[in-house]
N, C-alpha and C positions, 0 to 999 in steps of 0.2 A: 403135416396139414391136419387141422381139426376136422373131424367128420361127425356125421349124425346118421343113424340108421332109421329109415322109414320103410315099413314093411320088411321085405327081405333085402332092400337095397341100401348100401352104404354110400353116402354122398358127402362131398365137401360141404362144410357147415355154413358157407356163405353162397347164396344164390343170387338171382337177378329178379328184382321186382319190376313190375310194369305199370303200376298205378300212375295215371297222368301221362303215360307214354302215348304218342299218337294224337295228342290234342292239337298240336301246332304243326301243320304241314312243313313249315320252314325248318323245323327241328328234326324231321324224320330221318334224314341221312345220318345225322350225328347219333340219333337214338339207335339206329340199326348198327352203326359202327361200335357203339358202346356195348350192346349185347354181344356182338361178335368178339370184341376185345375181352370181355369177361369169360366167354367160352374158351378163347385161345389161351387164357391164363389159368384155366383149370376148373372154372365154374361148370356145373352140370345142370343145376336147377333153374328153370324159368317159370316164374309164377305170374299168371295172368287171370283174366276173368271176362265173362261176357259183359259185365257192367262197365268195365274200364273203357271209357270213351264210346260206349255202346258198340263194342266190337272193334274199335279202331286199334286198340293196343294189340289185340290178337293178330291183326293184319300186319302190324310192324314185326311181331314175332315171326310170322310166316316169312317175310322178306329176309329177316336176319338169319334164320336157320336153314335157308334153302340149300346151301352148299355143304351142310354138315350131315354126318351120318346120324340118323334118328337114334340109334342105339347109344350114342354118347351123351344124349340129352335126357333130362328128367323133367317133363312138362306138367305143370299143375294148372288146372283151370277151375273155375267156380260157376255154380248155377245160382241165379237169384232165387230167393225164397218163394216168390210167386210162380216160378217155373219148375218147382221141385216136386211136382206131383205126377200122378198117373198119366195125365193128358199132355204134359209139356216137357218133362225132364229129358226124354230121349230126343225130342225136337231140339232142345237147347244143346245137348251133347253134339248132335249132328251138325248144327249150325256152327258151333265153336270149332269142331274138328275141321270143318271146311275153311273157316277163317284162318286157323293156325296152319293148315296145310299138312295135317298128320292123320294117321288112321286110328290112333288111340291116344289117350292121356294116361300118363303114369299114375296120376292122382287127380281125383275130381272131388271138389269140396262143396258142401252146402254153405253159401256165403254168410248167411246168418239165419236164425230161426224166424219163421213167419207163421201164417195161419194154417198152412198145410200140415197135417199131423206128421210127426217125425217117423212114425211107423210106415207111412206111405212113401216118404222119401227114401227110407232105408230099403224098402222093397224094390224101388226103382233103381237105386244104386246097385243093389245086388244083381238085378237084371242086366244092367250095363256091363258089369264084370263078366257075367256069363256070355254075353254077346261079344266080348273082346273089345268093346269101345273104351273101357277104362280098365286099368290093372288093379287099382285100389281106390277107395273113397275115404273121405274124411269130412271134417267140419271146420267152421270158422266162426269166431266171435261167440264161442261157447264158454260158459262159466261152469262152476262146480255143479250146480243143480241141473244144468242142461246135460252135462256128461252123465250124471247119475240116471237121468231120465232115458238117455240114449242107451246106456248099458243094460237097462232093464228090458229092452225090446229084443225080439228075435233078430239075430244077426247084428245087433247093435255093437257087439264086441269086435266086429270086423273093421270098425273105424281105426285108421292107422295114424292119424295126426289131427291136431287142432291148431288153427292159425289165429293168433290174437295179437293185439297191440302190446308191444313190450319194448321199452327203452329206458335209459337212465332216468328220465323224468317221469316215467309211468311204471312203477314197480308194484302196483297193487296186486297183480296175480301171484306174486311171490308168497303171499300170506297163506293161501289155501289151494289155489288152482295148480300151481307148478308142483307142489308136493304131491297132490293127488295124481297128477299126470305122471310124475316120476314113479310113484308106487305102481301104476298100471302100465309102465313102460310105453307111455304115449308121448311121442315127441311133440315139442312146441315149434311151430313155424312163427317166427317173430316178424310181424309187419311193422313198417315205419320205425325200424331200429335206430334211425337217425333223427327221430322226433320231429318230423316235418321240417325239412331244411330251411324253409323260408319263414318259419314262425318261431317255435320253441327253440330250435337249434341255434337261431341267431343269438339268443341269450346264452346258451350253453357254450358256444364257441368263444364268447368273451369271458367265460369264467376263469379266474386266475389259476385255480387249482388244476383244472383240466388243461389249460395251456401249459402249465409247468410239467404235468404228467406227459403230455404229448411231446414236449421238447426232450424229456428224458428218454423217450422211446424213439426219438427221431421220426415222429409220426404227426398226423393232424389230429385235431380234436375229434373230427368225425371218425377217424380210424380207431381212436380210443373208445368212443361210444359203441362202435360196432363190435370191437373185440370184447368189450364188457358183456354184451348179451350172450356170448358164447362161453363164458368163464366156467360154468357148471356142467357143460355137456348137455346132450339131449335136446339141443336147440339148433334150428336152421334159421338163419337170418336172411331176409330178402330185401336188401336196400335197392332203391331205384338208382340207376346211373344214366344220366342224360348225355354224358360225353365219354369218349374213350378214356380220358385221364381219370375221370371219376370212377369208372368201372375198374381200372387198374388199381386205384387207391383202395377200393372196397376189398378186392381180392387179397391185397397185401396185408390187410388187417388180420388175416388168418395167422400171420407170423408173430403177432403180438401176444405175449404172455405176461400176466401180472404177478407180482410177488404178493404174499399174504399181507404185508404191510400196505401195499398199494390198494388192495381190495378193501382193507379195513378203512383206509382213508377215504376211498370213494363212498363207502357206506355212511361214513360220518357226514360227508358233504351232501350226499343224496340218500337220505335214510330209507331203509326198507320199511314196509308197512308193519304196524303193530296190531292191526285189527282188520276185519273184513272190509274190503273196498268195493264199491260198485264197479262192474266190469267196464273198463275204459275202452271206448271205440272212437274212431274218426271216420 
């Protein structure tokens, strides 16, 4: 099984994303079963945020993990930038902990940069570590300049991960951000690795080359896309799964390995960037 190391913890390289989970009450039962299926198949990471459904995703996670030992899970949560300062960050942590039903988060991320100074956010993150409410902290939607700014701050080097958009259709961060993170041994958490299944992925699933490659691996195009994000290591991919079967398919993508010729063909079909690109976000 492919793994990634975040802080001192080695984890399966595919986790569980929860963006848009909890938005439809009629889907809640299936969403809970999907998370449980992924855990039962070996997933450890659950990625959520106070922003997702204004806390509704966190409550789905709470129901899904109620019967599992906390120690077998690695839970990531995120604070909105407007809540990442002296007066609000701990309040956000406490509210999210209550909604998820846990005493601590393994990793707590600044969701993106806002108007609150990074130095203030880092100070608050460090305070939460000391209080035992989070084990580690990191960032999300950070580009090269953002990381350099962070690393110049006191305790800025304590950041253990950066979560960014990364998939076969959005390779911009390969030009400079991924090499920089690899140099600093900072793992990437890849969000939307399936390129938003109801939009871009609809085009990709019809791509003749991807369909042929999927058939060769006895897999789906989605599984090919997911496995591709893991090809170079140091990446944790967090696809959403709304159904148990989808969750099972996601975890099985860990078994896919590409030949050098297949990777070269993928890069010809979906070229890597040759210049600096604006950081892609959704």
